[in-house]
Structures are given as structure tokens and as C-alpha cells.
C-alpha positions as CSV (number, residue, x, y, z in Angstrom):
1,X,-17.1,-33.9,25.5
2,X,-14.4,-31.5,24.2
3,X,-17.5,-29.3,23.5
4,X,-18.7,-29.7,27.0
5,X,-15.2,-28.7,28.3
6,X,-14.9,-25.8,26.0
7,X,-18.1,-24.7,27.7
8,X,-17.0,-24.7,31.2
9,X,-13.3,-23.3,30.8
10,X,-14.7,-20.6,28.0
11,X,-11.8,-21.9,26.1
12,X,-11.5,-22.9,22.4
13,X,-10.1,-25.5,20.5
14,X,-8.8,-26.4,17.1
15,X,-8.8,-29.9,15.4
16,X,-5.8,-30.8,13.0
17,X,-6.7,-34.8,13.3
18,X,-9.8,-36.8,13.5
19,X,-11.4,-37.6,16.6
20,X,-11.5,-41.7,17.3
21,X,-14.8,-42.9,17.9
22,X,-14.6,-44.0,22.0
23,X,-17.0,-43.5,25.2
24,X,-15.4,-40.4,26.6
25,X,-14.2,-40.5,30.6
26,X,-16.1,-38.3,33.1
27,X,-14.3,-35.3,34.6
28,X,-14.6,-35.0,38.2
29,X,-12.1,-32.9,40.8
30,X,-10.3,-29.6,40.7
31,X,-8.1,-29.2,38.4
32,X,-6.4,-26.9,35.5
33,X,-7.3,-26.5,31.8
34,X,-4.4,-28.1,30.4
35,X,-4.7,-31.2,32.9
36,X,-8.6,-31.5,31.8
37,X,-7.5,-31.2,28.3
38,X,-4.6,-34.2,28.9
39,X,-7.0,-36.3,31.0
40,X,-9.8,-36.0,28.2
41,X,-7.5,-37.5,25.3
42,X,-5.6,-40.0,27.0
43,X,-5.1,-42.8,25.3
44,X,-6.3,-41.3,22.0
45,X,-3.2,-40.7,20.4
46,X,-3.9,-37.0,20.6
47,X,-2.7,-33.8,22.5
48,X,-3.9,-30.6,23.3
49,X,-1.3,-27.9,23.1
50,X,-2.1,-24.1,24.4
51,X,-1.7,-21.8,21.5
52,X,-3.4,-18.6,22.9
53,X,-4.5,-17.9,26.8
54,X,-7.8,-19.7,25.6
55,X,-7.2,-21.6,22.5
56,X,-5.7,-25.0,22.5
57,X,-4.8,-27.0,19.3
58,X,-5.9,-30.5,19.1
59,X,-3.3,-32.9,17.1
60,X,-1.7,-36.4,16.9
61,X,0.5,-36.6,20.2
62,X,4.5,-36.3,19.6
63,X,5.8,-39.4,18.4
64,X,8.2,-41.3,20.8
65,X,12.0,-41.5,19.4
66,X,12.5,-43.3,16.0
67,X,8.9,-44.0,15.5
68,X,8.2,-42.8,12.4
69,X,6.4,-39.6,11.1
70,X,2.9,-38.2,12.0
71,X,-0.1,-36.7,11.3
72,X,0.7,-33.8,13.6
73,X,1.6,-29.8,12.0
74,X,0.6,-26.7,13.4
75,X,0.9,-25.0,9.6
76,X,-1.9,-22.4,9.6
77,X,-3.2,-24.0,6.3
78,X,-4.0,-26.9,8.1
79,X,-7.8,-27.6,8.3
80,X,-8.7,-26.8,11.4
81,X,-12.0,-26.8,13.5
82,X,-12.9,-24.8,16.6
83,X,-15.3,-23.5,18.9
84,X,-17.7,-20.4,17.7
85,X,-20.3,-18.7,19.7
86,X,-21.3,-16.2,17.2
87,X,-25.1,-17.8,17.2
88,X,-25.4,-17.6,20.7
89,X,-24.6,-21.2,20.7
90,X,-21.2,-23.2,21.4
91,X,-21.1,-24.8,17.9
92,X,-18.1,-26.3,16.1
93,X,-17.4,-24.0,12.9
94,X,-17.3,-26.6,10.2
95,X,-20.8,-27.8,11.2
96,X,-22.9,-23.9,11.6
97,X,-25.0,-24.4,8.5
98,X,-24.2,-20.6,7.3
99,X,-21.9,-18.2,6.1
100,X,-19.7,-17.5,9.3
101,X,-15.8,-16.9,9.4
102,X,-13.7,-16.8,12.2
103,X,-10.3,-14.9,12.4
104,X,-8.6,-15.9,15.1
105,X,-5.7,-13.0,16.0
106,X,-2.5,-15.1,17.4
107,X,0.0,-14.3,15.4
108,X,-1.8,-12.8,12.7
109,X,-0.9,-9.8,11.0
110,X,-4.3,-8.2,12.0
111,X,-3.2,-8.1,15.8
112,X,-1.9,-5.3,17.7
113,X,-2.5,-1.7,18.6
114,X,-1.4,-0.4,15.1
115,X,-4.3,-2.7,13.6
116,X,-8.0,-2.2,13.8
117,X,-10.6,-3.2,11.4
118,X,-9.3,-2.4,8.0
119,X,-6.5,-4.8,9.3
120,X,-9.2,-7.7,10.1
121,X,-11.1,-6.8,6.4
122,X,-7.9,-7.9,4.5
123,X,-8.2,-11.1,6.4
124,X,-12.1,-11.8,6.0
125,X,-13.3,-12.1,2.8
126,X,-16.7,-10.2,2.3
127,X,-16.1,-7.9,4.9
128,X,-15.1,-4.3,3.7
129,X,-14.3,-1.0,5.5
130,X,-14.8,2.4,3.8
131,X,-12.0,4.5,4.2
132,X,-13.6,7.5,5.9
133,X,-10.7,8.4,7.6
134,X,-9.6,7.5,11.8
135,X,-13.0,6.1,13.4
136,X,-14.9,7.6,10.7
137,X,-15.5,4.2,8.7
138,X,-18.4,2.4,7.7
139,X,-18.6,-1.5,7.6
140,X,-20.4,-3.4,5.0
141,X,-20.7,-7.6,4.3
142,X,-21.2,-9.5,1.4
143,X,-21.8,-5.9,-0.9
144,X,-25.1,-5.4,1.7
145,X,-24.1,-1.3,1.3
146,X,-25.9,1.5,1.6
147,X,-23.6,4.5,1.7
148,X,-20.0,5.3,2.9
149,X,-20.9,8.6,5.1
150,X,-22.1,8.4,8.2
151,X,-25.7,9.7,8.9
152,X,-28.6,8.6,10.9
153,X,-29.2,5.7,8.5
154,X,-28.4,2.1,10.8
155,X,-25.2,0.6,9.8
156,X,-26.2,-2.5,7.9
157,X,-23.4,-4.5,10.5
158,X,-23.9,-4.8,14.1
159,X,-20.6,-4.6,16.0
160,X,-20.0,-6.2,19.1
161,X,-17.2,-6.5,21.5
162,X,-18.3,-10.0,23.3
163,X,-21.7,-9.8,24.1
164,X,-21.9,-5.9,24.0
165,X,-22.9,-4.2,21.3
166,X,-21.2,-1.1,20.4
167,X,-22.8,0.8,17.8
168,X,-26.3,1.2,16.2
169,X,-26.0,4.3,13.8
170,X,-22.6,5.4,14.5
171,X,-19.7,4.6,12.7
172,X,-17.3,1.8,13.6
173,X,-15.0,2.9,16.6
174,X,-12.1,0.8,15.0
175,X,-11.1,-0.8,18.3
176,X,-7.3,-2.2,18.1
177,X,-6.6,-5.5,18.4
178,X,-4.9,-5.5,21.3
179,X,-5.7,-8.9,23.6
180,X,-7.9,-10.0,21.5
181,X,-8.6,-13.6,21.2
182,X,-10.3,-13.9,17.6
183,X,-13.5,-12.0,15.6
184,X,-16.0,-13.5,14.3
185,X,-18.3,-12.7,11.1
186,X,-21.6,-13.6,10.3
187,X,-22.8,-12.7,6.7
188,X,-26.0,-12.4,6.0
189,X,-29.2,-11.3,7.9
190,X,-29.2,-12.0,11.1
191,X,-32.7,-11.0,12.5
192,X,-34.2,-13.7,14.7
193,X,-30.7,-13.6,16.8
194,X,-29.4,-10.0,16.8
195,X,-32.6,-7.9,15.8
196,X,-32.9,-4.7,13.9
197,X,-30.1,-3.7,11.9
198,X,-28.3,-7.1,11.5
199,X,-28.9,-6.6,7.4
200,X,-25.2,-7.8,6.1
201,X,-24.1,-9.5,9.1
202,X,-22.4,-9.3,12.7
203,X,-18.9,-8.0,13.4
204,X,-17.7,-9.6,16.7
205,X,-14.6,-9.0,18.5
206,X,-14.0,-11.6,20.9
207,X,-11.0,-10.4,24.0
208,X,-9.4,-13.0,25.9
209,X,-10.8,-13.6,29.5
210,X,-9.0,-12.9,32.3
211,X,-7.0,-15.9,33.4
212,X,-7.9,-17.1,37.3
213,X,-4.7,-19.0,37.9
214,X,-1.7,-17.9,36.8
215,X,-0.1,-13.8,36.7
216,X,1.4,-13.0,33.6
217,X,2.2,-9.9,30.8
218,X,3.4,-8.9,28.0
219,X,4.4,-5.6,26.3
220,X,4.8,-4.7,22.4
221,X,6.7,-1.9,20.7
222,X,6.9,-0.3,17.4
223,X,8.9,1.6,15.5
224,X,7.9,3.4,12.3
225,X,8.6,5.8,9.6
226,X,7.8,6.9,6.2
227,X,10.6,7.8,3.7
228,X,10.1,11.8,3.5
229,X,7.4,12.2,6.1
230,X,6.5,11.5,9.5
231,X,7.8,8.8,12.4
232,X,5.4,7.1,14.0
233,X,5.5,4.1,17.0
234,X,3.2,2.5,19.0
235,X,3.4,0.7,22.7
236,X,1.1,-1.7,24.0
237,X,0.8,-3.5,27.6
238,X,-1.3,-6.5,29.2
239,X,-1.2,-7.6,32.6
240,X,-2.7,-10.3,34.4
241,X,-3.6,-10.6,37.8
242,X,-5.1,-13.0,39.6
243,X,-7.1,-11.6,42.7
244,X,-8.1,-14.8,44.4
245,X,-6.6,-18.3,43.3
246,X,-9.4,-19.8,41.0
247,X,-12.4,-17.7,41.8
248,X,-11.4,-14.1,40.7
249,X,-9.0,-12.2,38.6
250,X,-8.2,-9.0,36.9
251,X,-6.8,-8.0,33.1
252,X,-5.8,-4.6,32.1
253,X,-4.6,-3.8,28.7
254,X,-3.4,-0.3,27.7
255,X,-1.9,0.7,24.1
256,X,-0.9,3.9,22.2
257,X,-0.4,4.1,18.6
258,X,1.0,7.1,16.5
259,X,0.8,7.0,12.9
260,X,3.0,9.3,10.9
261,X,1.2,12.0,8.3
262,X,1.9,11.8,4.5
263,X,0.1,14.7,3.1
264,X,1.7,18.2,2.8
265,X,-0.1,21.4,2.5
266,X,1.3,23.5,-0.5
267,X,1.2,26.6,2.5
268,X,4.2,24.7,4.4
269,X,2.6,22.3,6.8
270,X,3.6,19.0,6.8
271,X,2.4,15.8,7.8
272,X,-0.5,16.9,8.2
273,X,-3.1,14.0,8.8
274,X,-0.9,12.3,12.0
275,X,-3.1,10.4,13.9
276,X,-3.0,9.1,17.5
277,X,-4.8,6.5,19.1
278,X,-5.0,5.5,22.7
279,X,-7.1,2.8,24.3
280,X,-7.2,0.9,27.6
281,X,-9.7,-2.0,28.4
282,X,-10.0,-3.6,32.0
283,X,-11.7,-7.3,32.5
284,X,-12.9,-8.5,35.9
285,X,-13.6,-12.3,35.9
286,X,-15.4,-13.7,39.2
287,X,-16.9,-17.3,40.0
288,X,-18.8,-17.1,42.8
289,X,-19.8,-20.8,42.7
290,X,-18.8,-24.1,40.4
291,X,-20.4,-23.4,37.2
292,X,-21.3,-19.7,37.1
293,X,-19.0,-16.8,36.0
294,X,-19.4,-13.1,36.1
295,X,-17.4,-10.9,33.8
296,X,-17.4,-7.3,34.0
297,X,-15.7,-5.3,31.1
298,X,-14.9,-1.4,31.0
299,X,-13.3,0.0,27.7
300,X,-12.3,3.0,26.2
301,X,-10.4,4.2,23.0
302,X,-9.6,7.8,21.4
303,X,-8.9,8.4,17.7
304,X,-7.6,11.9,16.8
305,X,-6.5,13.1,13.7
306,X,-5.1,16.4,13.0
307,X,-6.0,16.9,9.8
308,X,-8.1,15.1,7.1
309,X,-6.7,12.7,4.7
310,X,-7.6,13.7,1.1
311,X,-5.4,15.6,-1.8
312,X,-6.2,17.5,-4.4
313,X,-5.8,16.0,-8.1
314,X,-4.4,19.6,-9.7
315,X,-1.7,19.3,-7.3
316,X,1.3,17.0,-7.1
317,X,1.0,13.7,-5.2
318,X,0.4,13.8,-1.6
319,X,0.0,17.7,-1.8
320,X,-3.0,19.5,-1.6
321,X,-4.2,23.2,-1.8
322,X,-3.4,25.4,2.1
323,X,-6.7,25.4,3.8
324,X,-8.3,25.5,6.8
325,X,-7.2,22.7,9.2
326,X,-9.7,19.9,9.5
327,X,-9.5,17.4,12.5
328,X,-11.2,14.7,13.3
329,X,-11.6,12.9,16.6
330,X,-13.5,9.8,17.6
331,X,-14.0,8.2,21.4
332,X,-15.7,5.8,22.6
333,X,-16.3,4.3,26.1
334,X,-18.2,1.1,26.6
335,X,-19.3,-0.6,30.0
336,X,-20.6,-4.3,30.1
337,X,-21.6,-6.9,32.6
338,X,-22.1,-10.6,31.8
339,X,-23.7,-13.3,33.9
340,X,-23.0,-17.0,32.8
341,X,-24.1,-20.2,34.6
342,X,-25.7,-23.6,34.3
343,X,-29.1,-24.0,35.1
344,X,-29.2,-28.3,35.3
345,X,-29.1,-29.2,31.6
346,X,-29.4,-25.5,30.5
347,X,-27.1,-22.9,30.3
348,X,-28.1,-18.6,31.5
349,X,-26.9,-15.9,29.9
350,X,-27.9,-12.1,31.5
351,X,-26.2,-9.3,29.2
352,X,-25.9,-5.9,29.7
353,X,-24.0,-2.9,28.5
354,X,-23.9,0.5,27.8
355,X,-21.6,2.2,24.5
356,X,-21.2,5.8,24.6
357,X,-19.2,7.4,21.0
358,X,-18.7,11.0,20.3
359,X,-17.6,12.4,16.7
360,X,-16.1,15.6,15.8
361,X,-15.4,16.3,12.2
362,X,-14.2,19.4,11.2
363,X,-14.4,20.9,7.4
364,X,-13.2,24.1,5.2
365,X,-16.3,25.6,4.6
366,X,-15.0,29.1,3.0
367,X,-16.5,27.6,-0.8
368,X,-20.0,27.8,1.0
369,X,-19.2,31.5,2.8
370,X,-21.1,33.7,0.7
371,X,-24.4,31.3,0.0
372,X,-24.5,31.2,4.0
373,X,-23.9,35.0,4.1
374,X,-21.0,34.6,6.2
375,X,-17.2,35.4,5.4
376,X,-14.2,33.2,4.4
377,X,-12.1,31.8,5.6
378,X,-15.2,29.6,7.1
379,X,-15.0,26.5,9.2
380,X,-18.2,23.8,9.7
381,X,-18.3,21.8,12.9
382,X,-20.0,18.9,13.4
383,X,-20.6,17.3,16.7
384,X,-22.3,13.9,17.0
385,X,-23.0,11.8,20.1
386,X,-24.4,8.2,20.0
387,X,-25.3,5.7,23.1
388,X,-26.7,2.2,22.7
389,X,-27.9,0.6,25.6
390,X,-28.3,-3.4,25.2
391,X,-30.2,-5.8,27.9
392,X,-30.2,-9.4,27.0
393,X,-31.6,-12.6,28.5
394,X,-31.7,-15.7,27.4
395,X,-31.2,-19.7,27.9
396,X,-29.7,-22.4,25.6
397,X,-29.4,-26.2,26.1
398,X,-26.2,-27.7,26.4
399,X,-26.9,-30.9,24.8
400,X,-24.7,-30.9,20.7
401,X,-28.1,-32.9,19.4
402,X,-30.5,-30.4,19.6
403,X,-28.8,-26.7,20.2
404,X,-31.3,-23.9,21.2
405,X,-31.3,-20.9,22.4
406,X,-33.9,-18.2,23.2
407,X,-34.2,-15.0,25.2
408,X,-35.6,-11.5,25.3
409,X,-34.0,-8.2,24.7
410,X,-33.9,-4.6,24.8
411,X,-32.2,-2.3,23.0
412,X,-32.5,1.7,22.8
413,X,-30.1,4.2,21.1
414,X,-29.6,7.6,20.4
415,X,-28.1,9.8,18.4
416,X,-27.9,13.7,18.4
417,X,-25.6,15.8,15.5
418,X,-25.0,19.3,15.8
419,X,-23.2,21.6,13.1
420,X,-22.0,25.0,13.2
421,X,-20.1,27.1,10.8
422,X,-17.9,29.8,12.3
423,X,-15.9,32.4,11.3
424,X,-12.5,33.7,12.3
425,X,-14.6,36.3,14.2
426,X,-16.9,35.8,16.9
427,X,-20.0,35.3,14.2
428,X,-21.4,31.6,14.6
429,X,-24.2,30.2,12.6
430,X,-26.2,27.4,13.8
431,X,-27.0,25.0,10.8
432,X,-28.0,21.7,11.9
433,X,-29.7,20.4,15.2
434,X,-30.6,16.6,15.1
435,X,-32.0,14.0,17.2
436,X,-33.2,10.5,16.7
437,X,-34.0,8.0,19.5
438,X,-34.9,3.9,18.7
439,X,-35.9,1.7,21.0
440,X,-36.6,-2.4,20.5
441,X,-37.7,-4.9,22.6
442,X,-37.7,-8.6,21.3
443,X,-38.3,-12.2,22.0
444,X,-36.5,-14.4,20.2
445,X,-36.0,-18.4,19.6
446,X,-33.2,-20.3,17.4
447,X,-32.5,-23.8,17.1
448,X,-31.9,-27.4,15.2
449,X,-32.8,-30.9,15.3
450,X,-32.2,-33.8,13.5
451,X,-34.5,-35.4,10.9
452,X,-32.7,-38.3,9.1
453,X,-28.8,-39.1,9.3
454,X,-26.9,-36.5,8.4
455,X,-29.9,-33.8,8.1
456,X,-30.9,-31.1,10.1
457,X,-33.7,-28.5,9.9
458,X,-33.4,-25.5,12.0
459,X,-36.1,-22.7,12.4
460,X,-35.6,-19.2,14.0
461,X,-38.0,-16.3,14.9
462,X,-37.8,-13.1,16.5
463,X,-41.3,-11.1,17.6
464,X,-40.4,-7.1,17.9
465,X,-41.6,-3.7,18.8
466,X,-39.3,-1.1,17.0
467,X,-40.0,2.5,17.7
468,X,-38.2,5.6,16.1
469,X,-38.4,9.4,16.9
470,X,-36.9,12.1,15.0
471,X,-36.3,15.7,16.2
472,X,-35.1,18.1,13.2
473,X,-34.0,21.9,13.7
474,X,-32.0,22.8,10.3
475,X,-32.4,25.3,7.4
476,X,-35.6,23.5,5.8
477,X,-37.2,23.7,9.2
478,X,-38.2,21.8,12.7
479,X,-40.1,18.5,12.5
480,X,-40.7,16.1,15.1
481,X,-42.2,12.9,14.3
482,X,-42.2,9.2,15.3
483,X,-43.6,6.0,14.6
484,X,-43.7,2.1,16.1
485,X,-44.1,-1.1,14.2
486,X,-44.7,-4.6,15.4
487,X,-42.5,-6.9,13.4
488,X,-41.6,-10.8,12.7
489,X,-38.1,-11.8,11.6
490,X,-37.8,-15.6,10.6
491,X,-35.5,-17.9,9.4
492,X,-35.3,-21.8,7.9
493,X,-32.2,-23.7,7.3
494,X,-32.1,-27.5,6.0
495,X,-28.7,-28.8,6.1
496,X,-26.8,-31.8,5.1
497,X,-23.8,-33.1,6.7
498,X,-22.4,-36.4,4.9
499,X,-19.2,-36.5,6.5
500,X,-16.7,-34.0,8.4
501,X,-15.3,-32.7,5.4
502,X,-18.2,-31.6,3.7
503,X,-21.4,-29.4,4.4
504,X,-24.2,-28.2,2.1
505,X,-27.5,-25.9,3.2
506,X,-29.9,-24.4,2.5
507,X,-31.3,-20.6,4.3
508,X,-33.8,-18.8,4.0
509,X,-33.1,-15.5,6.8
510,X,-34.7,-11.8,7.0
511,X,-33.7,-8.7,9.2
512,X,-35.0,-5.4,9.1
513,X,-33.7,-1.9,10.4
514,X,-35.8,0.9,10.5
515,X,-35.9,4.0,7.9
516,X,-35.8,7.4,8.6
517,X,-39.2,9.4,9.5
518,X,-38.0,13.2,8.2
519,X,-39.1,14.7,5.1
520,X,-36.2,17.0,3.9
521,X,-37.0,19.5,1.4
522,X,-34.3,20.6,-1.2
523,X,-34.6,23.5,-3.8
524,X,-32.1,24.4,-5.6
525,X,-32.5,28.2,-5.8
526,X,-35.7,30.5,-6.0
527,X,-35.9,31.1,-10.0
528,X,-36.0,27.0,-10.9
529,X,-39.3,26.0,-10.3
530,X,-38.8,22.8,-9.2
531,X,-38.3,20.9,-5.7
532,X,-37.3,17.8,-4.7
533,X,-38.2,16.0,-1.3
534,X,-37.7,12.0,0.0
535,X,-39.5,10.6,3.2
536,X,-38.5,7.0,4.2
537,X,-41.4,6.1,6.5
538,X,-41.0,1.8,6.1
539,X,-38.5,-0.4,7.2
540,X,-35.4,-1.6,5.1
541,X,-36.1,-5.7,4.9
542,X,-33.3,-7.9,3.3
543,X,-33.8,-11.6,2.8
544,X,-31.4,-14.1,1.9
545,X,-33.5,-16.2,-0.4
546,X,-31.0,-19.4,-0.2
547,X,-28.1,-20.5,0.7
548,X,-25.1,-23.1,-0.2
549,X,-21.7,-24.0,1.2
550,X,-19.4,-26.7,0.4
551,X,-16.5,-27.9,2.3
552,X,-13.7,-29.7,0.3
553,X,-11.1,-31.7,1.4
554,X,-8.5,-33.8,0.3
555,X,-5.2,-35.6,2.3
556,X,-2.0,-35.1,1.5
557,X,0.6,-37.7,1.3
558,X,2.3,-36.1,4.8
559,X,-0.9,-36.9,6.6
560,X,-2.2,-32.9,6.3
561,X,-5.7,-31.8,5.3
562,X,-6.2,-29.1,3.3
563,X,-9.8,-27.6,2.9
564,X,-11.5,-25.5,0.3
565,X,-15.2,-23.8,0.9
566,X,-17.6,-22.6,-1.7
567,X,-20.5,-20.4,-1.3
568,X,-23.2,-19.2,-3.2
569,X,-25.2,-16.6,-1.3
570,X,-27.9,-15.0,-3.2
571,X,-29.9,-11.9,-1.4
572,X,-32.9,-9.5,-2.1
573,X,-32.9,-5.9,-0.4
574,X,-36.3,-4.5,-0.3
575,X,-37.4,-0.8,0.1
576,X,-33.7,0.4,0.0
577,X,-34.4,3.5,-2.2
578,X,-35.9,6.4,-1.2
579,X,-39.6,7.2,-2.1
580,X,-38.9,10.4,-4.2
581,X,-40.8,12.7,-4.7
582,X,-40.6,15.8,-7.7
583,X,-42.9,18.9,-8.1
584,X,-43.0,21.8,-10.4
585,X,-44.5,25.0,-9.9
586,X,-45.2,27.9,-12.6
587,X,-43.0,31.1,-12.3
């Protein structure tokens, strides 16, 4: 019954005490969410305490005066259970047969306008954010990594904001953790539910939904400085505005973060890598009728770094040779609409999103000026644009005994890159002009059912058709190629839940992503009798051969329950390396 209440109210709860075995009462009528939790827990010796706008902690009710100690605790190290939606079904975290991590940001060091994905990565085991600079990092999970550099290859981790897919082959936009409820991380291939690209897993940021019942607001300011370097500051604000009581509400978020620079140029410029982040988000929630909600989100963020963040090895610490400034920027915009409602015993979700990202990177290319027939100092500026359109319709049952979800999806990704070298004079050389488009149309289903007491079988499948088209014009030449592929991405899980304190499972899963189609050729010099070319015409394929998780729990004298989780997840990644061809020619 608690899971059903959380589903209807779009909330999550954490358990700090076991639930008693008793028949649940039925809730009817209009009441606040807090009142609904209180009525449902009446007579159980438990109470629900709101610890966030959409999060409750359920623990033993406070004892009456002189009644002695109880097992209630708000210690963050205490084992707890929460509702997660990463697998597109509302499930208890402790019963998910797969490597899932949920990081709740309430009071976390990884929250705020000065904290992005890198801060979350320090809190989530197995999650790595490459240090490519502000707005130029890639995410890796469990060591499933190809390259830290940004190219046209699809990222091995799918990044989501609520139901909206943000990236395909773009860098992680590094959304700041302002007004965020939690981050859900699915580790391992997630092909059946999330489609192409989810080789390493899924990184999902869940924001706080508008509160239909009350006006609220908060703000936070921070001032920071580095000894001997610059001063930075951040400010953020959140306002919740009920438009119509219990039917519509608007939630507005805004933030600015100025990170002080800490690198000096030998030519006299100091703190050259100062970075400014500006972001805003507006969320509208409408309840057209009982059991139905519509959420509309518009979000944008701009990251601008005044210079790059590396130093020279032969210079003194945090100092480099004077060079042409190398600014970077990342602009991302997102629009998302989600309709959710009840169709009898089923839950319907219709989501549509459009994410656009534009990056600019400027490098000092003076050392290559002579080989390009240009004059130093020389700047190379590369602009990349990314667009992801994602549409999904799915149906899930609301029964906790046999959970399942099935649906259809369509994804379209378009990417483009243009690189130019320019001198101080008006001379400009176009060195790169490339574009890539990918579409995927798919049907998917995943679910599980009990076999015998404590033993459960889960199956998932995704049938998809993916099309890739690339167009490249560079110093090697011009080429246009396209390819389509039908594919199947299955999964199977056998889990055993002997008690609420332990879970063991065996899981086989898979995921795919398109490879590159263009065959670039490299010739070191006209006098060398060797040329080298490579191509990637097949799809990458990753399979988790097996999985195991054991959750161990023990009770302390105080009544608290501490837990430790052990993961063992071997994986097989096929067709990762480039197909290489080396040819020799006589002089």
C-alpha cells in the first residue's frame, strides 16, 4: 500500500524500521500527502517525516515521555529503502535485481549551484567523469570506457533529466544539482529499456516536482576564494508557486556560479581559467483529473570558461607559457513534456523531449601553422551542435507482485562539427565540416514474476531498427555514407530474495550502439611508403555475462541496521577496437 501511495503522489520514501505484517487500510477522500502517510501508518508504531519536498523517511514513532529508547534514527549511515523509477517501474531499491545506486541529494555535499556531475561522481561508486574541462567531460560507468575525447562516437552512458534524454554523442552538459531530489544510476548494459548507447549504464537526474499545495521559496549564497588567486561566488534561488490549489503549480529555479581561476600565463595574465555557469529551469505541473498529471519542463544552462585548464610541465606550478587564449563554452537547452495517468490497473506514460547542445572550443594551433600553409599565431576554433529528440509511450502495471513495462520509442539524433583555423589577419582555412544523424525506432518490454517463494524470473527485450548517416568534408576528401540495421537487445534475470536483508541475482543483459561509417585515411608524409586507414561499420555490443549482489545486514545494540553490499559484475564488450588496415607502397 505504501508503494501505491508513493506512485499516486509522485513521492519516495525511505524505511528505517521494518514494516509490520498487517492488512492495509484503504484511503479515500481528499487530503494532504502528509496526512495520507499518517493515516496509512496509524497503529503501526511508525511515522513518516518529510525530509525533502518529495521524500519521506519512515521510522519508529517517537516514544512517549519516560517510555525508554526506541529504534528510530535519522543517521545517514543507517540502511534504508526508497522507491526508484530508473527501470521505468516503481520498485523498492532493496529488491531491484541489478546494480543500481541512488544518491539522495538532500543535505549532500554534491548539491548546489557549485556542484555538478563531477561532485556526484565522488559519491557514486563506479561513476567516472573525465576531466575534459567545464562542459566537456564524458561519463563512464564500471570501467566501460572508450575515449575521454569528445567525438561523433556515442557516449557509453545515457544521460537523462527525469524522463528526457539529454545526450547521444554530446559531452555531459554538467547540469548543476540545484533543486534536485536524487540521482539514479543504473550500472551495466541497459539495452532493453533504454536502447542504443546504454553500454555502461544510465545516469538519471531526478528534479523536485512542483508542490501543488503551498507557496515556498529558498535561496543560497556562497563566497569562495583561492589563496593567491581569484575570488568566486555562487547564488541560487527556488520559488514554488501554486497556480490553482491542488491542480496546478509552477516551480522556478535559477543559479549563477563563478569559479575562480587558478592558472597563470607567463606573459602576465593571471587566473586565466575562470569559469562562469548560469542556469535556469521552469517546471509546470497540472493535474487535469484525479490520477493524471502533466509535467512541462524548460531548462537551460550556459558554461563559459575564459581559458583552458592545463599547464606546462617545464614551468613552475600552475603557470604555463604565454599563448593565445583558449576559451570554451557549452550551451544546452531542454524542453520536455510528460503525461502520466491511470488506465484501470495500469499506468500510462507519454514523454516527449528535445535537447539541444552547442559547444565551442578554441585551441592555440600556432605549432601547426607552417604545415597548414598559414602564419603563427594561429587559432583553431571548433563548433559542435547536437540535437536529440526522444519520444516514448509505455504502459506498466501497478501490481507489486508481477511488475512489467512495455512500450514503443523513437529517437532522432543530429550532430554537426565545423572547424576553422584563423590567423590574426583575415585569412581563414576551413579544416572540418561534418554531420551525423542517427534514428532508432523500437518496441520494448521488461517484467518479472515469482517462481517459488523468494525466487523470481525477469525477462526483457528490445527490437529496434537503427539508421546512421554521416557526411564529412575535410582535408582527406568528401564522403557520404549511410547504413541501417535491425537488432534485438535481450536481458534475463534470476533473483533470490531470502529475506529483506539480502538479495542475490544472476543477470544477463546487452546493449548496442552504432559505429562510425566514414573511412578516414592518414599518410604520415609523401616520402613514407605507408598509409593507414580504419573503419567502424559494425555496431558495438556489450553483454554482462553474469551479475551478483549480496546485501548483508546486521543490527546494532541501539536497534539500528547497518548494511554492506557486494557486487560482482563481469562483462564482455565485443567489436570495440577499430578495424585497421595498413598498406605499403613501393617508392
